[in-house]
N, C-alpha and C positions, 0 to 999 in steps of 0.2 A: 504494500500500500504506500509506503513512504516515498518512492521515487516516481510516482505517477504524476504527470502533468495533465491538467484538465481545464477546459473552459468552464466558467461559472459566472455568476452575477453577484454584485455586491453594491448595496446602496450606501451612500455617504452623505453626511451633513457638511457643515462648514469645516469640521475637523474630524479626525478619526476618533473612535470611542475613547482612546487613551489620551486624547488631547493633542496628539501630534498633528501637524498639517497633513492634508490629503496630498499624497505625492503626485507629481506630474505623470502623464502617460509614459509607459515604457520604463519606469523606474521600479525596481523590485524591492519590496520590503522583505526583511527576513526577521523571523522570530527566533530568539534564543530562549532556551528553556523548554519546559514541557508543552506539548500540544494536545489540548483536550477541549472538545466541543463545549461551548458555553463558559469556559474557564480561561483558556489561554490559547494563543496561536492566532493565525490570520484566517478569518472565517469568510465563507462565501456559500452560495447555494447554486445547485445545478440548474434549477428552474427559477425564473424571475418571480413567479407567484410565491414561491417559498421565501425568496429574499425579501419580499415586501413585508413579511411579518417582523423583520428586524430593521426596517428602514428608519434611520434617524433623520433622513432628509430625502429630497426627491431627485438627487443625482444618482443615476443608475450607471454602474461601471460594468463593462464586460472585462473579465479578468482571466488570467491564467493563474491557477494555483498549482504549486509544486511542493512535493513533500507532504502529501495528505497523510496525516497520521491518525485522524479520528473522523468518523463519519456517522451522521444520523440521517433519518429519513428526509429532513429538510435542509441540511447544511453539512459542510465539511469544515474541518480545522486543518490548516496546513502550516508548513514551515515558511513558505514563500508565497507572495501574491504580487502580481504585476497587473496594473491597469492597462488594458490594451486600447480602450476607447471609453468615452463617457457621453451620456446625454442628460439633458434636463427632462426627466420623465414626467414632470407634473402634467403637461397637456395630455399625454397618453394615459396616465392614471386617471385623470378626470374623465376622459372618454370612456375608459374601461368601467369606471363607477357608474356613469350614466347608462351605459349598455346593460350593466347588471341590474340597475333599477328598472330599466325598461322591460327586462325579461320577466319581472314579477308585477308589472303594472296592472296586468289583468286580474290580480288578486284583490284589488280595491278600486273604488270609484274615484279615481284621481281627477282633480280639477284639470281642465284643459291646459292651463298655464304650466302645470307640472309636466305634462306630456310634451308640450312645446319646448320647454327648456331641455328636457332630457333628450329629445330628438335633435335639437339644433346646437345645444351648448351655448346659446346666445346669452352672454353675460348680462345683457340688459334685462333679461327675463328672470335671472337667478333669484334676486331678492323677493320678487313677487311669488315665484314658484315655492321658495322656502316658506314664506308666510302662509301660503295656501296649504302646503303640506302640514305645517305645524298646527294650523286650525283644525284640519281633519284629525290629526293625532290627538289634539286636545279633546275633540268630540269623542274619539274612541276611548280615551282615558276616562272621561266622565261616564260613558256608558258602562265601561268595565267596573268602575267604582259603584255605580248604581246596581249592577248585576251582583257584585260581591255583597253589597248590603242586603239585597233581596234574598240571596242564598243564605246569608247569616240569619235573617229573620225566619226563613223556612226551617233551618236547622234547629233554631231555638224553639219554634212552635212544635216541631216533631218531637224533640226531646221532652217538652212539657207534656204532650199527649202520652208518650211512652211512660214517663214517670207516673202520671196519673193512673194509667192502666195497671201498672205494677203495684201502685199503692192500694188500689181497690181490691187486689187479691191477697193482700197480707192480713 
């Protein structure tokens, strides 16, 4: 496992997690010491979806990792990592989020402005779409609270009837 070089993905913020500056492309970082997923080493994910879970920022780097010494389902820890290229992934992540929201839009009666924003990504419609979605969510929350209160009343009434029934046979 230790001498395998593989392509992977790694999100970065303004600095690396340990506070060091993000290196330029084609500069190899090397980790001294133990290499253990979630503890030490230079991490990356084979799939960008997995890398997203650990994203401290929206810059997505295509990397080579070398000296992989530990591996989990969603990440690897390696001795060396080299950024090959990077992109500002914010626009594609926003597109991905809108596509995912659209894929479940049929599950609720979304206001038309919500659909328009999700389909177009028009930032001029975003605030209105958010407000409309929040209003619907508030209505759902109020209905859920009312339903919970009704169920609690039903539970209390049934308990009362059961206790009365058992009391009458004693």
